[in-house]
N, C-alpha and C positions, 0 to 999 in steps of 0.2 A: 504494500500500500504506500509506504514512504517512497519507495523507489519509483513507482508510477507518478507520484506527485512531483518528484524531482525532475523526472523526464518531461512532464507537462510544463513545469516552470522553465526548463531550458528551451523547450520548443517555443514557448511564448516569447522568450528573450530573442530567439533567432528571428521570429516573425517581426518583432519590433525593430531589430537591427536592420533587417532588409527594408522595411518600410521607411525608416529614417534615412538610410543610404539612398534610397530612390528619391526621397524628398530633397536631399542635398544635391543629387544630380539635376533635378529640375531647377533648384535655386541657382546652381552654378551656371546653367544655361542662361538664365535671366541676367546674372551678374556679368557673364561674358558678353552678352549683347549690350549691356550698359557700357562696358569697357571699350567695345568696338564702335559705340555711337559717337555722335558729334556734339554731345551736351557739355563738354568740358571747355573751360576758358582757354583759348589757344595760346595766350601769352603767359601761361603758367610755366615757370622755369622747370626744365627737365620733365615736362609732362609726358612726352613720348616714352622716355626711358622708364619712368615710374609705371606707366600703363603696360609697357612690355614686361616689366618685372612681375606685375600682378597677373598678367595673362599666363606667363610661364609658371608661376606658382599654382594657378588654377588648373592648368593642364596637368601638372604633376599630381596635384591632389585628386583630380578626376581619375587619373590612371590608378592611383593608390586605392581609390574607392571601388573601382571595378575589380581589382585583385581581391580586395577584402570581401566583396559580394560573392565572388567565386568561392572563396574559402568558407564563407557562411553556408553557401549551398552544399558544398561537399560535406561539411560538418553536419548539416541537417540530414543529408542522405545517410550518414553513418548512424544517426540517432535511431533510425528504424532497425538497424542491426543489433542494437544493444540488448534487445530481448532474446536474441538467438544464442548468446553466450552466457556462461555462468556469471553471476552477479559480481563477484570480486575480480574476476578475470578482466572484464571490460570496463566496469563502472569507473573505477579510479582513474584509469587512463583517459576515458572519455571526459570525466569531470575536469581533469587537469587541462586537457585540450580546450574544453569549453571556457575555462577561466582564462587561459592564455588568449583565446580569441576575444573574449570580453574585454580584456586589457587592451588589445589591439584596436578594437572598435572604439573604446573610450578615448584612447590616445588620438585616433584619427579624427573623431568628432571634435575634441578639444582643439586640435591643430587647425581644423577647418574653421571653427568658430573664431579663432584668433585671426586667421587670414581674412575672413569675411569682415570682421570688425575693422581691421586695418584698411581694407578697400573702402568700406563705408565712410570711415573717418576722413580718408584722403579725398574720396569723390565728393563728399559733402562740402569740402573746403574749396574745390575747384570747379564746381558746376557753374555754368553760365547763369548770370543773373538777368532775368528777363523782366521787362516792365509789364505790369498787368495790362490786359487788353481793354479794360473798361475805362 
């Protein structure tokens, strides 16, 4: 009974991670469109270089997210096989892998949030100021 509950909790975590990573992918697409747009004040010193740096960091983060999503899916597939082996034989190994994956997901999300904050802080300071139309 306890084992089934642990497996259920891990499965729920895996679903949440996949959902959050997919949300991040969508958010990244929006931010990349923002970085590619012409809404920035053109006379900002080193604007092009900063935008290129952010684009590079987002591309790297996007690639890391895809790898992490693949790892989550593989781990999820192994979850089904946990019932086929004796409890002590597989459980401890699987739980260790799960915790390691959880640490990786947490680190990825924290890094992404910091990158996003950096982009928003910078973008907010160099957006073109337009006069209201009214």
